[in-house]
N, C-alpha and C positions, 0 to 999 in steps of 0.2 A: 350501314357502316359497321365494320367489324369492331368488336370490343376486345381489349386485352385484359383478362382477369388476373388479379393478383392472388386469387385463391387457388389452392392446390387443385380443386375440382376444375377450374378453368383450364389449367394446363392439361389435365387428363382428357378434357373434351376436345382440345385441339389435337392431341395425339390420336384420339378416337376418329376425328375427322380425317387425319392423315391415313389411318388404316383403311378408310373408305376407298382411298386411291391405290392402296397396296394389296392388302389381303382380300378385303370384301369385293372390290371392283377391279381386281387385277385384269380381268378379261377386258374391261373397257379401256384400261390404260394401254393394253397391248393392241386391241382392235381399233379403237377410235381415236387414239392420240389425244386423250383428254386429261393427261396427267397434270397439266397446268391448272385445270379446273379443280381437280380432285384434291390437290394438296393445299389449296387456299383455305383460309378460315371460313367457317360458316357465317351466315347472316345473323344479325341480332334477332332473337326470338320476338322481342317486343315490336320490332319493326315489322315482322311478318304479321303480327296481330292487327296492326292498324293500317298497313299498306295493302293495296289490292291491285288488278289487271284490266283491258279495254274491249270493246264491243263483242257481242255474243252471236253464236250460231247454234252450236250443239253442245250439250252437256249431259253427262251421266249422273250428275249430282243435282241437288235442289236448285231450281232456277230463281233468279232474283225477282221478287214480287213487284208488280206494277203499281201497287198502292200500299198503304200502311200494312205491315205484316203482323198479324196477331196470332197466327197458328204456330204452336211449338213444333220444332223440327226434330226428327228422329236422328239418332247417331248414324254416321255413315257406314254403309255395308258394302264390301267389295263386290263388283260384278263377276259373274262367271263368264269369262271370255278367254279365247286363245290368241287374241290380237293385242300385241303390246301397245300399239298406239291407242286403241279403244280403252285399254286398261289405264294407260298413262293419263288420258284425258279425265277419266273418272277419278283417279287418284288425285290429280291436280285440283279438281273441283272440291273433293273431300277435304283436302288440306287447307283450302281457302274458305271453308264454311264452318260456322259454329253458331250455337244458340245458347247464350248464357242463361236463358229462362228455363230451358228444358233439361239440362244436365250439368254436372260439375266438370271442372277441369280434369280431374283424374279419370272420369268416365270417358271424356273425349280422347284423352291420351291413350287409354286402354283400347278404345275402339279403333283408333288409327294404327296402333300396333298390330291389331288383328289383320291389317292389310299386308303385313310383312310375310315374306317367304318363311316357311318353317325350317329351311336350311340355315342353321345358325351361323355357319361360316361365311355366308353371304349377307345375311340380314344386318342392317345397321339401324337399330331402334333409336340411337342417339340423334341421328339426323332427322327422324320423324318427330321426336320429342321437342327438338329445337324449333319446329314450326308452330307448336302449340303455345299460346300465351302463357306466361309464367303464372304461378298461383296468385301472386300479389296483383298482377295486372288483371287477371281473370276476376278477382274479387271486385275491383273497381268497375270493370265492364259489366259485371252482373248487377251491381248497384244501379246501373243505368239501363239494364235490360237490353244489352247490346246483342245484335244479331248480324251475322255476315253470311251472305249467299254468293254463289259463284256461277258464272256462265263461261263456257270454254269456246274460244274462237277457233282454235285449231291445235293439232298435235302433229309432230313429225320427228323423224330420225335426224339428229344433227348431221351436218355435212361430213364431219370427220369420221363419224360412225359408219355412214353409208360407204364412204371411200374405203375404210378399213375392211368392211365386209366384201367389197369388190376385190380387194387385194388378196384376201384370205377368208373365203366364205366358211371354211370348215372350222376356223378357230373358235367360233361362238359355241360349238357343240359341247364344250366342257361344262359351262354353267348356264348357257342360254340366257344371258343377261343382255338386255337391250337398253340403249340410251334413248329416251324420249323427251323432247322439249315441248312443253305445253304453254299456250298463251291464252289469256282470257281476261275477264273483268270481275272484280270482287266489289260487291255493294254492301255497305254497312248502314244499319239503322240502329237507333237507340231511343229510349224513352223521351217523348217530347219532340222528336225530330219529324218533320213532315216529309222531307225528301231524303235525308241521310247524305251519304257520300259514296263515291265510286272511284276506283283507280285501276289502271291497267296492271296486270301481273304476268310474269312468265317464270318458268322454272324448268330445270332438267332433272328428270327422274331416272333411276335405274330400275328396270322392270324385268323380272324373270318369267319366261314363258317356255317351260319344258314341253316337249311333245306329249300329248295325251294328259296334260295337266292344265288346270286353269292358271292364268297369270297371277303373279303376286308381286308386291313391291319389295325392292331390295333396299332402296334408300333415296334420299334427296341430295342432289348435288349441291355443293357449296356455291357454285356459280352456274350461270346459264350458258349452255353450249348452243351456238347458232346452227 
């Protein structure tokens, strides 16, 4: 559920999200007809921290443990791949995973920002920051030694994006930004919980894959494109 902030920073974040659909992801607006998704407000960061996705098959990120999880998990590292769907699945799993026992909230935020493209005119770090639990929420989760792991069911190009590519395949060659929708399951455990909880999740990501360069994350869409 979107929240409307009365603080000046809240308004600036909304404007920043709007820029995701204009300057940062103009290619997707033109190619994929996703303007309606890109101009909506982003999800509540605290919702992302506790909400999760549904059954597993393949994941490029840590898998959910079958029993009590006692091993600290490393910060997420982006894969070296030229396939936007493979990268999108790995990024989705990274965004849905955290270990409050192993690192701090700023360390996780910095690590996830490391997935972003180095082309600043396309990168939207604010959309990635929004996925990370707030400092206040992180402190509460850390007190309970909360851990989230993710498995990815599938990843695909949204229908509007594939249709736009069919209509004008050459248009993507300006920025090489692809829309990738990822679905999966996030499992959460905390101190004293035998089973924890799990929930289905899905998100649409913007992924840049230039020829002869490994893919990189552009940003997280405010809404899911089917």
